[in-house]
N, C-alpha and C positions, 0 to 999 in steps of 0.2 A: 504494500500500500504506500502511496506517495505521501510525503509530509503534508502537502497542501490538502489532500483528501482527509487526513486525520484532523488537521486544524479545522476544516470545514465541518466535520462531525462535532467538534468542540463548540463551534459557533452555533450550530443547529441545536445542540443540547441546551446551550444557554438561552436560546430563544424559546425553547420548549419550557424551560424552567420559569421564564417570565410569564408565559401563558398560564401555567399551572398556578403560579403565585397569584395572578389576577383572578383566578377562580376560587381562591382561598384554600387550595390544596398545598398546604405547607410541606407535608411529607413528600409528595410528588415533586415539588419544586426543589427540595433539598437533594433528592435522588438525582434529578437532571442536572442540578448545579455541580454536584460531585462528578458526574460523568463528563460534564463540560470541562472541568478542570483536569480530570484524568486524561481525557483525549488531548488537551493542550499540553500536558506534561509528556504524554507519549510522543506528540509531534516534536516537542523540544528535544527529547532524547534522540529521536530519529534524525532530526536536522543537525544535531551535533555529532552524529556518528556512533552513538552508544546503543547498546542492547536495551530493549524495553522490558525484558522479563516476560514471564508467562503468566504471572498472577498479579493481583492488585498489590499485594505486599512486595512482590519483586519489582514492580514498576515504581512504587513509592520509594523503595530502598535505592534503586538505580538513580532515580531523580535526585535524591538527597546526596548520594555518594558522588555522582558525576557532575551535577550542576549546581548544588548548593554548598556542599562542604568546603570546597576550595574555589567557589565561584563558577561561572560568572553571575549566578543569581544570589540574591540576598537570602539570609536565613528566614526572613519573613515569608518568602514564597514557599519555602518548605513547610512552615507552620500553617500557612493558608491551606495547602493541600491536605495536610494531616487533619486540620479542623474540619474540612469538608468531608473527609472520610468518616470522621466521628459522627457528624450530623447525618450522613447517609446511613450509617449503621443504625442510629436511633430511629430514623425515618422508616427504614425497611424492616427492622427486627424487634423494636421495642413496642410495648403496648401503648404507652403514652405518646401522643403525637408531638411533633416538633411545633414550637410556638410560631405563629405567623411572623412575628418580629424577627425571630432567628432565621426563618426561611428567607425573609426579605434581605437580611444582611448577607446570607450565603449567596443569594442570586447576584447581589452587587459585587461580592468578592470574586465570584466566578468570572464576571465580566472584566474585573480588574486583572485577574490572573491571566485570562486569555489574552488580553491586550498586552500584558507584560511579556508573555511567551512569544507572541507574534512580533513585538518590537525587537526582542532580543535575537530571535532565531530565524525570522522571516521578514527582515526590514524592507526588502525590495518588493515584497508581494503585497498588493492592495488587498485588504480584507473583504472588500465588496459588501460591507453592511455597516450598521451604525454602532457596532460593538467597539 
């Protein structure tokens, strides 16, 4: 899969998260926000020539090991991805729903994360949307 295709999946997942948020589906919005960030992280790893791993944990570890620990990304980017994973876990597996305010924050953070990955790893590629 091409880096651009993976980033396009991230952008689409973020758009879906916004739609779910607009309908009041906080759990669904958190799920899609996480996958938006997951795919943006995957695109960043691919663009930088690193393996993406075969599992969620593998991808998160590769992202931190190759792109955060010694740069070029800030530790904040690693924290954002981990935070999104935590909210997705709650949204998908816990009995209590995610609060709408938390989901709203996660959707905003997903957009920030995607924009940061795009700017760092695909600066010459127009995103083609409002993200």
